[in-house]
C-alpha positions as CSV (number, residue, x, y, z in Angstrom):
1,X,-9.8,-5.1,14.5
2,X,-11.2,-1.7,13.8
3,X,-8.7,1.1,13.9
4,X,-9.5,4.8,13.7
5,X,-7.5,7.0,11.4
6,X,-7.7,10.6,10.0
7,X,-8.4,11.7,6.4
8,X,-6.5,14.8,5.7
9,X,-7.2,17.1,2.8
10,X,-5.7,20.4,1.8
11,X,-7.0,23.4,3.9
12,X,-10.0,21.5,5.3
13,X,-10.6,20.0,8.7
14,X,-9.7,16.4,9.2
15,X,-12.3,13.6,9.0
16,X,-12.3,10.4,10.9
17,X,-12.2,7.0,9.1
18,X,-12.5,3.5,10.4
19,X,-10.1,1.0,9.0
20,X,-10.6,-2.8,9.3
21,X,-7.1,-4.1,10.0
22,X,-6.4,-7.9,10.0
23,X,-3.3,-9.5,11.5
24,X,-2.1,-12.4,9.5
25,X,-0.9,-15.6,11.2
26,X,2.3,-17.2,10.2
27,X,0.5,-20.0,8.2
28,X,-1.6,-17.4,6.3
29,X,1.6,-15.5,5.4
30,X,3.4,-18.7,4.3
31,X,0.5,-19.7,2.0
32,X,0.3,-16.2,0.4
33,X,4.1,-16.1,0.0
34,X,4.2,-19.6,-1.4
35,X,1.7,-18.8,-4.1
36,X,3.6,-15.6,-5.0
37,X,7.0,-17.3,-5.1
38,X,5.5,-20.2,-7.1
39,X,4.1,-17.7,-9.7
40,X,7.4,-15.9,-9.9
41,X,9.3,-19.2,-10.4
42,X,6.9,-20.2,-13.1
43,X,7.5,-16.8,-14.9
44,X,11.3,-17.4,-14.5
45,X,11.0,-20.9,-16.1
46,X,9.1,-19.4,-19.0
47,X,11.6,-16.7,-19.5
48,X,14.4,-19.3,-19.5
49,X,12.9,-20.7,-22.7
50,X,13.4,-17.4,-24.6
51,X,16.8,-17.2,-26.3
52,X,19.1,-14.2,-25.5
53,X,16.8,-12.9,-22.8
54,X,17.5,-15.9,-20.6
55,X,21.0,-14.7,-19.8
56,X,19.8,-11.6,-18.0
57,X,16.1,-12.3,-17.1
58,X,16.6,-15.6,-15.3
59,X,19.2,-14.4,-12.7
60,X,17.3,-11.1,-12.2
61,X,14.0,-12.9,-11.7
62,X,15.5,-15.4,-9.3
63,X,16.9,-12.5,-7.2
64,X,13.6,-10.7,-7.4
65,X,11.8,-13.9,-6.3
66,X,13.9,-14.1,-3.1
67,X,13.4,-10.3,-2.3
68,X,9.6,-10.4,-3.0
69,X,9.2,-13.6,-1.0
70,X,11.0,-12.2,2.1
71,X,9.1,-8.9,2.0
72,X,5.8,-10.8,1.6
73,X,6.6,-13.0,4.5
74,X,7.3,-10.0,6.7
75,X,3.9,-8.4,6.0
76,X,2.0,-9.1,9.2
77,X,-1.0,-6.8,8.8
78,X,-3.4,-5.9,5.9
79,X,-6.2,-3.4,5.6
80,X,-9.4,-5.2,4.6
81,X,-11.3,-2.0,4.0
82,X,-12.5,1.2,5.5
83,X,-15.2,3.8,5.5
84,X,-15.6,7.5,6.3
85,X,-16.4,10.8,4.7
86,X,-14.2,12.9,2.3
87,X,-13.0,16.1,4.1
88,X,-13.5,18.1,0.8
89,X,-17.0,17.0,-0.4
90,X,-18.5,15.0,2.6
91,X,-19.2,12.1,0.3
92,X,-18.8,8.5,1.5
93,X,-15.1,7.6,1.2
94,X,-14.1,3.9,0.9
95,X,-10.7,2.3,1.4
96,X,-10.2,-0.9,-0.6
97,X,-8.2,-3.8,0.6
98,X,-4.4,-3.1,0.6
99,X,-1.3,-3.8,2.6
100,X,-1.0,-2.0,5.9
101,X,1.0,1.1,5.6
102,X,0.1,4.3,7.3
103,X,0.3,7.0,6.1
104,X,-0.9,6.6,2.5
105,X,-2.6,8.7,-0.1
106,X,-5.8,8.0,-1.9
107,X,-8.2,9.8,-4.2
108,X,-11.9,10.6,-3.5
109,X,-14.2,8.8,-6.0
110,X,-16.6,11.8,-6.1
111,X,-14.5,15.0,-6.1
112,X,-11.2,13.4,-7.4
113,X,-9.1,15.2,-4.8
114,X,-6.1,13.6,-3.2
115,X,-6.3,13.0,0.5
116,X,-3.9,11.5,3.0
117,X,-4.9,8.8,5.4
118,X,-2.8,9.1,8.6
119,X,-2.8,7.6,12.1
120,X,-4.8,9.5,14.7
121,X,-1.6,10.3,16.6
122,X,0.4,11.7,13.7
123,X,1.4,15.3,13.4
124,X,-0.8,17.9,11.7
125,X,1.5,18.6,8.7
126,X,0.0,17.2,5.6
127,X,2.1,14.7,3.6
128,X,1.6,16.5,0.3
129,X,3.1,19.6,1.8
130,X,6.2,17.8,3.0
131,X,6.5,16.0,-0.4
132,X,6.2,19.3,-2.3
133,X,9.0,20.8,-0.2
134,X,11.4,18.0,-1.1
135,X,10.1,17.7,-4.7
136,X,10.8,21.4,-5.5
137,X,13.9,21.6,-3.5
138,X,12.7,24.3,-1.1
139,X,14.9,23.0,1.7
């Protein structure tokens, strides 16, 4: 499914980008989660063989395995890629495969400026502006 989004820069007009979004079926999510959980359990087993570390690492890794497994199973959509133009330099802008979270930030490969990728229906206030307000305690 192709979904339109906006690329927001700083003090430049927004550009449109098309994201290829894929919905994962339950079986696909279970296979991905199973592989991830298996890898984490293998790492836990290896850490159990190391003296002294095994008292802390094994329980923590088992708890992390459960948390990561549940969060991975709840992930129903992924972004397979996307294409558009950078709002700063008008160069081709690519989005690489990643989990589906809007909004998110990325960096242009050509001008190396940070941009925000947001949903078409989102407000016009850039994320970096809001982040800077909270970062520097302006509120």
